[in-house]
NUNU-885453 format. One record per atom (N, C-alpha, C): x, y, z; residue in three letters. Coordinates in steps of 0.2 Angstrom, whole numbers, plus 5000, padded with zeros to 4 digits. Last residue first. Layout:
BEGIN
XYZALA...
% end
This chain:
BEGIN
559057895387SER559557905382SER559357965378SER558057865396ARG558657895399ARG559157925393ARG557057805388LYS556957865391LYS557557905393LYS557757685386GLY557557725380GLY557457795383GLY557757625398LYS558457645395LYS558257695390LYS556457605400VAL556757645405VAL557457675402VAL556257505390PHE555857565390PHE556157625394PHE557057405394ARG557257435388ARG556857505387ARG556457365406TRP557157395406TRP557257425400TRP555257325401ARG555257385405ARG555957405405ARG555657215394ALA555357265390ALA555357325394ALA556057135404THR556557155399THR556257215395THR554957105411MET555457145415MET555957175410MET554257035401LEU553957095404LEU554457145407LEU555056925400ALA554956965395ALA554657035397ALA554956865413LEU555556895411LEU555556935405LEU553556835414GLY553856885418GLY554556915416GLY553556735404THR553156795403THR553456855407THR554356645410ALA554656675404ALA554256735403ALA553556615421VAL554256645423VAL554456675416VAL552456555414LEU552356615419LEU553056645420LEU553056445408VAL552856495404VAL552756565408VAL553456375420ALA553956395415ALA553656455411ALA552156345424ALA552556385428ALA553156415424ALA551656265414SER551356325415SER551756375419SER552556145414PRO552556195409PRO552256265410PRO553156125431GLU552656115426GLU552756165421GLU554956095434PRO554256125435PRO553756115430PRO555655925432VAL555655995431VAL554956025433VAL555555795445PRO555455825439PRO555555905438PRO556855765458ASP556155775456ASP556155805448ASP557955635459THR557855705457THR557155715455THR558555515465PHE557955545468PHE557855615466PHE559555465457GLU559755505462GLU559155545466GLU559055405446SER559155365452SER559455405458SER557855525438ASP558555485438ASP558555445445ASP556655575440ILE556955575433ILE557655535433ILE555355485449TYR555955535448TYR556255525441TYR553855465458GLY554255465452GLY554855515452GLY553155355470GLU553555415469GLU553855405462GLU551655295476VAL552055285471VAL552455355470VAL550955205490ILE551255275488ILE551755255482ILE549655125497LEU550155125492LEU550355195490LEU549055035511HIS549155105508HIS549755095503HIS547854915515PHE548554935513PHE548555005511PHE546854795525PRO546954865523PRO547754875520PRO546054655521ASP546654675525ASP546854745522ASP545054605512GLY544854655518GLY545454685522GLY545854455510VAL545254505507VAL545054545513VAL546654375517GLY546954435514GLY546454485511GLY545754225511VAL546254255516VAL546654315513VAL544954165503ASN544854235504ASN545254265509ASN545954045494GLY545354065497GLY545254145498GLY547654045499ALA547154015495ALA546454045499ALA548654185501THR548454125504THR547854105500THR548954315496THR549554265496THR549354195499THR548154425485ASN548254395492ASN548754335491ASN548954565477ASN548554505477ASN548654475484ASN549054705467VAL549054685474VAL548654625474VAL550054785455VAL549654725457VAL549654715464VAL550254925445ILE550354895451ILE549854845453ILE550854965430VAL550254925433VAL550554895439VAL551255115421LEU551455065427LEU550855035429LEU551255155405ASN550855145411ASN551155095415ASN552555275399HIS552255205399HIS551755205405HIS553255395399ASN552555395397ASN552255325396ASN554855305399VAL554455365399VAL553755365396VAL554855135406PRO554955185400PRO554555245401PRO555355115423VAL554755115418VAL554955165412VAL556155025435PHE556255075430PHE555655065424PHE555755015453VAL555754985446VAL555855045441VAL555954965470GLN556055015464GLN556054985458GLN555054955485PHE555454925480PHE555454975474PHE554654935503PHE554654975496PHE555154935492PHE553654925517LEU554054895513LEU554154935506LEU553555045531PRO553255005525PRO553854975521PRO553255075545ASP553855055543ASP553755015537ASP552055105551GLY552455165549GLY553155145546GLY552154965562PRO551755015559PRO552155075557PRO553254835558PHE553054885563PHE552654935559PHE553454735548PHE553454715555PHE553154765560PHE552354725535SER552854765538SER552854735545SER551954625520GLY551854645527GLY552454685529GLY552954515510SER552354545512SER552354565519SER554354525499LEU554054505505LEU553354535505LEU554654575486GLY555054515489GLY554754485495GLY554054675478GLY554254695485GLY554654635488GLY554554675461ASP554054665466ASP554454675473ASP554654705443GLY554954695450GLY554354685455GLY554154695430LEU554654745432LEU555054735438LEU553454595417TRP553654605425TRP554154655425TRP552954565405ASN552954635407ASN553154645414ASN552754405410THR552654455404THR552554525407THR552754315420ASP553354355419ASP553254405413ASP551454265421PHE551654315426PHE552254345425PHE551254165411GLY551154235409GLY551354285415GLY551754045416PHE551054055415PHE550854125414PHE553053995419ALA552854065421ALA552154085421ALA553353875412PRO553353875419PRO553053945422PRO551653845406ALA552253835411ALA552853855408ALA550853965396GLY550953895399GLY551553905404GLY549954115397ALA550354075394ALA550454015398ALA549054195405SER549054205398SER549554155394SER549054205419ASN548754145415ASN548654155408ASN549154385419PRO549154315422PRO548754265418PRO549654515413LEU549354455409LEU549354395413LEU549554685414TYR549654625418TYR549254565415TYR550454815404ALA549854765405ALA550054715410ALA551454925407THR550854925402THR550254875403THR552454825417ASP552454885412ASP551854875407ASP552154795434TYR552154775427TYR552154835423TYR552454745451ALA552354795446ALA552554775439ALA551654685467SER552154685461SER552054735456SER551354645483VAL551354695478VAL551854685473VAL550254545493PHE550854555490PHE550854605484PHE549454505509THR549454535503THR550154545500THR549654445521ASN549254405516ASN549154445510ASN550254505531LEU550654455528LEU550254425522LEU549854665535SER549654605533SER550154565530SER550254795537LEU550454745542LEU550254675540LEU550754905524SER550254855527SER550554805532SER551255005512ASP551255005519ASP550654955522ASP552355015500ALA551754975502ALA551754965509ALA552955115488ILE552955105495ILE552355065497ILE553955115474ILE553355095476ILE553355075484ILE554755225463GLN554855195470GLN554155175472GLN555455245447VAL554855235451VAL555055195458VAL556055325434PHE556255295440PHE555755295445PHE555355405424PRO555455335423PRO555655295429PRO554455535423THR554755505428THR554855435428THR553555585414LEU554355595413LEU554755575418LEU552355465415GLY552555535412GLY553255535411GLY551755355421VAL552355385424VAL552555455421VAL550155315424ASN550555345418ASN551155375422ASN549555185432ILE549755245433ILE550255265427ILE548355075438VAL548655095432VAL548855165433VAL548154935449TYR548055005448TYR548555025442TYR547254785452THR547754825448THR547554895449THR547054645463HIS546754715461HIS547354745457HIS546554475466TYR547054525464TYR546654585462TYR546454315474HIS546154375472HIS546754425470HIS546854155467TYR547054215472TYR546754275469TYR546653975466ALA546454045465ALA546654095470ALA547853855461THR547553895467THR547353965465THR548653805452THR547953775452THR547553815458THR549953845454THR549653865448THR548953835447THR550953875465ASN550253855466ASN549753875460ASN552054005459ILE551853945463ILE551153935463ILE553454065449VAL552654065451VAL552553995455VAL554854175450GLY554454115449GLY553754115451GLY555554295451PRO555554255457PRO555154185456PRO556754365441PHE556054345441PHE555954295446PHE558054445450ALA557854405445ALA557054385446ALA558554605455GLU558154545457GLU557954505450GLU559354705450GLY559654645452GLY559254585454GLY559154835445GLY558854775442GLY559154715444GLY559454955451SER560054915448SER559754855444SER558354995458TRP558455025451TRP559154985448TRP557654845465ASP557854905465ASP558154935458ASP556554725472GLN556854755466GLN557154825468GLN556854625487PRO556454685484PRO556854705478PRO556854465490VAL557254515487VAL556854565484VAL556054355495GLY556354395500GLY556854455497GLY555254295486ASN555954265487ASN556354305492ASN553754235484ARG554054285488ARG554754265489ARG553054195468SER553354175474SER553754235477SER551554255461LEU552254255461LEU552454225468LEU550254125459ARG550454195461ARG551254195460ARG548754035453GLY549454045455GLY549654115457GLY547554105444LEU547754045446LEU548554045447LEU546554245449GLN547154215445GLN547254155448GLN545154355450THR545554305452THR546054275447THR544554525453SER544754465449SER545154415453SER543454565467ASP544054575463ASP544154515459ASP542454545476GLY542254555469GLY542854565464GLY542954535488LEU542754475485LEU542654485478LEU544454655489VAL543754635490VAL543554575486VAL545854725496LEU545554675492LEU544854665494LEU545954895500ALA545954825502ALA545654785497ALA546755055502GLY546255015500GLY546254945503GLY547355215497SER547255165503SER546655125500SER548555295487VAL547955265488VAL547955215494VAL549355395476ASP549355385483ASP548655355484ASP550555445464PHE549955405465PHE549955395473PHE551655525463ILE551255525457ILE550655485458ILE552755625472VAL552155575473VAL551755575467VAL553555725471SER553755665468SER553255615468SER552955885465GLY553055835470GLY553155765467GLY553855985454HIS553255945455HIS553455895461HIS554656125462ALA554656065457ALA554056025459ALA554056295465PRO554256225467PRO554256175461PRO554456445462VAL554156395459VAL554456325461VAL555356525471VAL554656535471VAL554256475468VAL556656475469ILE556356495475ILE555656495475ILE556956465455LEU557156405460LEU556756415467LEU556456575450LEU556156515447LEU556356455452LEU557256675456LEU556556665458LEU556256605455LEU558356645449LEU558356635456LEU557656625458LEU558056685436LEU558156615437LEU558156595445LEU557856815438MET557256775436MET557456705438MET559156855441THR558656865446THR558056825445THR559856825429GLY559956795435GLY559456795441GLY559156925421LEU559056855420LEU559256815426LEU559657045427LEU558957025427LEU558756955426LEU560957035425THR560757035431THR560057015432THR560957035411LYS561256975414LYS561056975421LYS560357165409PRO560057105406PRO560257045410PRO560457275423LYS560757255417LYS560357185415LYS559257395428MET559557335430MET559857305423MET
% end
């Protein structure tokens, strides 16, 4: 087999046999609990979910003397800065937002009270009208940064605590929903196979000459 043909065969095998990373980088089901942290105030729901165009402006903060429960999840995005967050919940009492590196509610004064610090975007709305028809929004996170997903209740007191939700976070390398490249271990495996096949070809060629 000629070297060019050999290389083409190995590249074809790379595409067929070695799948790209799955785009799902985080998947969790949960519910707010009474032991979760509380914040004074919360983001306003402006009805506009963020997308990769960055068109949603910071929605503002409401009820800054009211306590709301919240829970955070921290995910390193690695090499997938284009992130889509899917929030599946029928409850109107929970709201999902996203931050870069850290979430710092109540760390500053009016008008945003720290809720705007590191803010990336949010879902704009709470709850889904139909089962299996989740809300989603998209944010851009710098490579290798930590994405902080915040789930908080939207009504004073304990309303929303115990309401189940399911979060899925998908990471892509561009806004065309392109999955990341194969894992380094897979690339090393293919390179090793290519080297072995090349060595075998040279050995056979040497015997024939």
